[in-house]
N, C-alpha and C positions, 0 to 999 in steps of 0.2 A: 385331758385324756381323750383319745380318739374314740370314734364310735366302735371300731373293731375291738379296742382294748376294753371298753365298757361292756360289750357283749360277752367277751371272754371272762371278765370278772363275774358277771351275773351267772353265766353257765357254771363257773366253779362254785359259786355260792349254792346254786340249785343242786349240784351234784353232791356237795358236802351235806346239805340238809337231807337228801334222799338216803345217803349212807348212814347218817346218824339215826334217822327214823327206822331204817332197816335193822340197825343194831338193837333197837328197842322193840323189835317184833312187828313193825308196821311197814308193809310193802306198798309204796306209793309211787304213782307215775310222776314224771317230770312236769307234765302239764299241770297237774294239781299243785305241785310245789311252786311252780312259777306263778300260778294264780295267787297262792298264799303270800308269796314274797311281795307281789304288787299290792295285795290287801294290807299287809303290815306296813308297807311304806306309805300308803295313802292315809292310814289312820293318823289323824293329827295328834292323838294322845301319845304316839310313839316318838314324835318330834324328830323325824328324819329329814335331812336336807340333801336332796339329790343334785343340787346345783354345784356342789363341791365334791371332791374326791372322798370316798368313804375311807375312814381310818380303820385300823384293825379292831378298835373298840366298837366302831359302828357295825362292822361285819359280824363280830361275835354277838353283839346285841340283836342284830337282825336274825341270825341263825337261831339263837336261843328263843326268840319270840315265835318264830315260825315253827320250830320243833315243838314248843309247848302247845301251840294251837293245833298242830297236826296229830299229836298223839293223845289229845283229849277225847276220851271215849264217851263222855257224857255231854257232848256239845251238839245240840240240834243245828247250830249255825254251821259247824263243820260238815255235818251231813248234808245240809242244803248246798254247800259249795261243791261237795263231791257229786251230788246229784246233777248239778248244773254242768260240771265238767264232763261227766259221763254222757249226758244227753247231747252236749255240743259235739263230742267226739264220735258219737254213734248214730245220731239222727241227721238225716238230710232230706232233700226233696224226693218225691216219688221217682222222678226221672233219673236222678243220680243213683238211687238205690238200684234200679234196673240196669243202668249202664255199668255199674260196678259189678253186678252179678254176671253180665255178659262178658266183661273183661276177664273175670275169674274163669268162666267157662272156656273162653278162647285160650287162656293160658294153659289150662289143663289139657285141652285138645291139641295144643301145639305139637308135642312130640309125635302123637299119632298121625296128625296131618302131614308132618314132614316125612314120616316113615313111608307114607303112601306116595306123596308127590315126588320124593327123591328116589323111589324104587327103580331099579334097572332089571326087573325080572325078565328072564329069557326062557327058562325051562318050564315044563308043565307044572312041576311042583311049586316053583316060585310064583307062577301066575295064580295057582290055587290059593297059596298063602296070601298073596296080595288081595284076592277077592274076599277072603275071610276077614282080612284087616279092614276092608271097605265096609263090610257088614257091621263090624264092631264099631267103626267110626260113626256110622249112621245111627246105631243104637245109643251111643254115648252122646252124640250131639242132639238127638231128638228127645232123649230122656224117656222113651217109651219102652221100658223094660231093661233088664240087666243083660249085658253081653255074655254073662256066665250061665244064663238059663238056656238049656238046650232047646226047649219049646219056643222061646222067644227068638233065638238065633235061626231056627228052621223057618219060622214064619217070616222073619225079616229077609232071609235069603230067598225065599220063594217070591216075595214081593219085588225084590231087587232084580231077580232073573227075568221077571215079566217086563221090566223097564230097561234093564242094562244086562243083557246076557254076558256070560263069561267070555264069549268069542269077541266081544267088543273091547277087551282089555288092550289089544294091540293098538287100536285107534286111540284109546285113552293114554297109552304110554307115549304116543307121538306128540301130545300136546305140551305146551309150556306150563310152567308151574302155576301161573295165575289162572290159566284156563282149567287146569286140573282142580284147583281149589273151588273155582266157580261151579264146575260140574259136580263136584262132591256135594256142595251145598244144595244144588238143584235136585240131585238124586235123593238127598236126605228129606227134602220137602215132599217129593212125590211118593217115596216109599212110606213116609209117615202118614200122608193122606190116605194111601191105599189101606194101611193097617187100621186107621181110625174108621174108615168106611166099612171095612170088614167087621170091625167090632160092632158097629151100629147094626149091621145086617145079621149079626150072630154067627159069623163064619170065621172069626179070628179075634184079634185084639188081645193075645196072650201077654200078660205082664203090664197092660195099660190100666192105670188107675182111673177111676171115675172122678176126674177133677171137678166137673160142675157139681156133682152130688156132694163131694167133700167140702167144697167151698160153701155151698148152700147150708151145710151144717156148722162149719167152723166159724163163719162170719157172724151169725146170730149169737153163737156161744161167746165169741170174743167181745162182741158189743155188749152183751149182758154182763160179762165180767167187768168191762170198763164202766158201765153204768153203776154197778155195785161199788166199785172202788171210788168213783167220783162221789157217790152218795155218802160213803163212809168218811171220805176226806172232808166233805162239806159239813157233816155233823160234828166232826172234831173241831173244824175251824169255827163253827158257830158257838160251840161250848167254850173254846179258848177265848173268843172275843167277849162273850158274856162275862167270863171270869175276870178278864183284864179290866173291863168297865166297872165291875163290882169293886175290885181292889183299888182302882183309881179313885173311887168316890169314898172309900172307907179309910180308916187309919192304917198306917203301915204295920202296926203291931198285929193285925189280924192275919198277916201273911207269913206266919212263922214257919209253916211247913211247905210253902210254895214260893219259889223264886220268880218274881215278876219278870226279870230279864230272861230267864229260861222259858217262861211261858210265852213271851213275845217272840223269842227265837223259834219256838215250836209252832207258833201261828204262821210265821214266815215260811217255815219248812213245809207245813201242810198246804199252804196256799200255792207254793211252788209245785208241789206234787200234783195238786189239782189242775194247775195250768198245763203241765206236761201230759196229764191224762186226757185233757180235752184236745190237745194237739193230736195225740194218737187216735182218739175217737173220730176226729174229722177224717183222718186218713182211712180208717176202717170203713167209715160210711162211704167214702169214695170208692173203696174196693167193692163194696156191695153194689153200688150203682154200675160199676164197670162190669161186674160179673153178670148182672141182670141183662145188660146190653149184649154181652158175649153169648149168653145162652140163647137169646132170640136169633142172633146171627148164625149160631151153630145149627139150630133147628132149620132155618131157612136154607143153609148150604146143604145139609143132608137131604132135604126134600128135592133140591135141584139136582143133586147127584143121582138120586133114585129115579127121577124123571129122565135123566140122560142115559142111564144104563138100562133100566127096564128089562132085565133078564136077557139082554142081548149077548150073543157070544163074542162079538167084536165091536168095539166102539172106537171111532177115530181119536187118536191121541190129542189132536188139536182141540177137541171138545172136552175131554175128560182130564187131561193133565193140569190145565190152569185151575180147575176146580179142586183137584187134590192139593195143589200148592196153597190155594186160599184156605182150605180146611186145615192144613198144617199150620199156617200162620195164626188162625184162630186158636188152635190148641196151644201155641206158644204164648198167646196172651193169657190163657188160663194158667199156664205155668208161672208166668210173671206175677199174677195175682197171688198164687200160692207162696212164692218167694217173698213178696212184700208183706203178706199177712204173717208169715213166719218171723220176719225181721221185727215187725211191730210187736208181736207177742213176746219176743225175746227182750226187747227194750222195756216193755211193760213189766215183765218179771224182774228185770235187773234194777229198776229204779225203786221197787218196793222196799228192799232192805235199807234204803237211805231214810226211811221214816220210822224205823224201829226205835231209835233213841228217844224221840219225843213220846212214843207210845209207852216205853218203859219208865220214863220220868213221870208221866201223868196218866197212869191207868185209871180205870173207872172208880176204883175204891178211893183214890186220892181226889179226883175231881168232883164226884157226885155229892159229897157232904157240903161242899161250898156252893153248890147250885140248887140247894133245896128251895130257897126263897128267891131265886133269880129266874127271870123269864129269858129263855134262850131263843133269840130271834134269828131267823134265816135271812139271807140277803134279800129275798123277795119281800119278806115282811118289813125289813128296814126301808126298802124302796117304797112300799105301799104306805108306810107311816109318814113319809115325806112327800108323797104325791099330793099335789094341790098347792104346795108352797112354790113360789116362783120369785126369782130375782127381778127387781124393778130396773130396767135398763136406763131409765131417766136419771137414776142416782149417779151414773158414771158417764154422763154426757160430756163432761169437761175433759175426759181423757180419750183422745182419738185412737190410742193404741188398743183400747179395750172394746170388744164387740161381743154381744151375747147372741147365741143361737137358740132357737126354740123349734119345736116340732112343726108348727104351722107355717114357719117361714124358711125351712131348710129341707132340701131334698135329701133322700136317703139318710134321714136323721139317725136311724138305728144302726147304720153301717159305718158311721164316722169312726176313724181311728183316733182313740183317746190317749192322752198322756197318762203315764203311770199305770198302764194296763187297766184303766177304769177305776182305780182307787183314788180316794180323796187325799190330795196333797196337804191340805190344811190339817187334817186329823193326823196324818203321818208325822208332821212336824210338832204340833202342839201336844200330842199325847205320846211322843217318843216311840215311833215305829208301829203304831197301831194301824192295822190295815182295815179300812171300812170301804165298802163299795160305794161309788158315787151314783147319784140319781140324775140321769140326763134331763128329766122333766123339770128339775129346778132351773135349768139353764146351763148351756155349755159356754164356758168362757174361752174366747179366741184371743190369744195374746202372742204376738211374734210368730204367727203361723202355727201355733200349737193350741191344742184344744184340751181343756181341763173340765172335770166334773167334780161334784162335791156331795158329801153325805147329807148336809143340811143347808138351809138357806143362809143361816148365820155364817157358816164356814165359807160359803161362796162370797158373801159380802166382805168378810175379813181378808180373804185371799186376793180379791180384786182391788183392794185398797193399795196393796204393794206387791204385785205378783212377782217382780224380779227378786224381791227379798225372800219370798217363800220358795222360789225355784232354787236359789242358792242354798237355802237351809235344807231343802230336800237332798241336795248334793252332799251337804255336810253330814246328814244322817246316813247316807249311803256309804260315806267314807268310813264310818264307824262300823257299819254292818255291810260288808262288800257284797253279800248275797243279794242285797236289794238292787244292785246295779243291773243284773239280768232280769230279776222278777219285775222291776218297774221299767225295764227297757231304757236305761240311762246311758247306754254305750256312747251315743253321739255327744251327750253333755260332758262325759268324762274324757272325751278325746282331746280336749284342750286344757285339762286340769293337771297341774304339776304340784307335787307335795312341797311344802316349804316349812322350815322350822323357824318359828318365831319364839318369843319369850315363853317360858313354861306356863305362865298364868293365862296366856291367850289360847294356845293350842289351835290356832286357826290355819287355814290354807288359803292361798290366793289363786285366782284364775290367771293363767298366763295369757297375755293379749294375743289375739290372732293377727299376725302381721300379713300385709298384702303387698304385692308388688306386681308391676307389669312384666310379662314374660312372653316370649314368642318361640315357636318351634317351626322347623322346616322339615317336611316329609318328602322323601324322594318319590319321583313319579312311579318307579317300579322298584320296590324293595327287594322282591325275590326275583333273581335273574331268570330262573328256569320257567317263570310264567310269561316271559316275553317271547312273542312269536316273531322269530327273526325274518321269516319269509312272508310277513303280512303285506298285503297289497290292497289298497283302498279302491283302485280303479277297476271297475267291473270289466271293462273292455280289455284291460291288460290280463285279468284273470282268464277271460275267454280265450285270449291269444295263447296263453300258456297251456290251457287245457287242450286246445287244438294241436299245439306243438307236441305235447306229451303223448297224446293218444288220438290218432286220426280216426275218430268214431264214425266219420261219414261213410267209410268203406268197410265198416265192421257190422257184424250181426250181434244183437244183444241176446245173450243166453243166460239161463239161470239153472241152478241145480240145488236140490234139497238133499241133505245127508242126515244120518242119525245124529251126528254131533251138532249140526246147526239147527236141528228141529226145535221149534219154540224159542229160538234165541231172540230174534227181532224181525221186523219187516224190512226187506231190502228194496230199494228203488234205484233205477238207472235212468239216465237222461241221454237221449240220442238226438242227433241233428237229422231232421227229415230231409229227403232229397228235394233239391230245388227244381222248379219247372224252367225249362230252357226253350228258347225259340230263336229263329234266324230270319231276318228281313232283308229282301233284295229290292232293287229298283224296278225291273221289268220281268215279265215271265216270257220265256222263249220255248217254242215247241217245233217239232219237225215230223213229217209223215211221208213215206215213200210207198209206191204200189207193191202189193204182195205178189211175189213171183208165182205164176200158175202155168204148168206145162201139161198137155194132154197127149197120151200115147194112143194112136189109132191103129187098128188092125190086130189087137191082142185077143179079142174075143169074137166068137161066132164065125170063124174062118176055118174051112176044112182044107186040108192039104198044106201047101206051102204058105206060110204066113209072111206077109209083107208089112212091117211096122213103119208107121209114119209118125214122126214127132212134130207136134203142133205147139207153138209158143202162144199162149193166151194172155200173157202179162200185159196189162194196160200201159200205155205210154205215160210218162211223167206229165206230159202236157195235158192229157185227158183228166 
């Protein structure tokens, strides 16, 4: 059977299971059903062989087993699997949460943006309508008030007119689509900054929520709620653990009213819930730290704006616009923290119902009578009881694969990533899925680049005698209880495990060997053609020649102009060729000089009567 055919068969099986569960009143996602199919196939007790084509009987058996487990309303194990599937599908990193929120916002603003950028308004009414759409776009994108609130619209319109009067719409219409989108984004930032500053000065800010104040109240409340949930989960886990240890040491007849299997399933359920709560708590603490930093930056920015303005009637835009933009960016960060806190709160509320089954199975009136003479120990008490015990590394000198780490010889000892999420693997195997926290002070076992901790010194010694055996047995336990795969972080170990059907008396699974082979790949120099610069030239003299040929700057004057549209875009620079100094050199210097003509007219003055003029040539001879 080809891979495509196998995937088609699996999809049909999943679809049939979903339909059969729906007919029984259970609406389940295909992701949950797919996880359950894998869990049923992995369980060695079901004896499935995926190395051969499934027969009709195999498919019917698989569907029946999956449906029976999926419709069981009193199964803490199923609740744990549902909790894990929900958390995997809804939780991600902080950055991905915010990126997804921005993608959703851009998708919602898409029609409004296209309506503005594609507009061909010509008449006065059309231009006024376009201006109103621009105001609505700014309000929707900034999130500072509703575009249906008249007071908010008036304030935003006044702020926009101070930056972008309606007479500039003609210039805006002449831009291309990308420049229009860029200018809309820039106008949104400036208008938002103006409104935020007016709110700080008490002169506006209609419809703007006090996000710093809301966050400063919401984060401590969420943290307190999480601490309370973690404390309740821990108390339940401590009581379940004490009860399991009591029943393990007593005769089986004393457990007539309590199922030990359900009790262990409930312990796994509550430990998984505690793990998820701690993950959410770490994110909330990160939100608190981020908000504290943003509050300080917001106060500093407001002070700078106050000093820049200082009751002036006019302030240069080059000084005040960048500060408005920075203020708007800070407020966007506050909005991101609100979104993140809201998502985390929703996840917190959504995973709580997955713990109700174990609470209904083991209420206080059922548990308390069995705990009258039992000491309920917390994880800290168990660690304190074993503090002082330590493994002797000399007992394992003969095995070079085993190495013991201790606090005094290891850096960052408390920050080491431990296997099985810090639970004792030996106790998990020997006492059938009992989860006990390990004590790193006993010694951390390093084996095959993995680090293990143990609840007692005896458990550490026994595990170290044959670590590979216990590692495989932990995998066998996880195959029977698939919810342990995520709780103990065994995903990498299960990546190479294939179910195998052996005789009914064995019920074992084998590990498929990891095959290796040499391989090579060749990558093109330029995969994406449009990134190749066709006119690239490495020779700087050739570039200079082309530049001189394209634009003869030697005979041009460098000029610049600043317009409203180019204001605050970027700094522009131009390069010109300075005029060269020129000179001429000759062999000899030659000069010539001739007498200056001088002629005197005698008899023109001082003569009465008839005048007789005499012309006298006074010019010197050339020889003189």
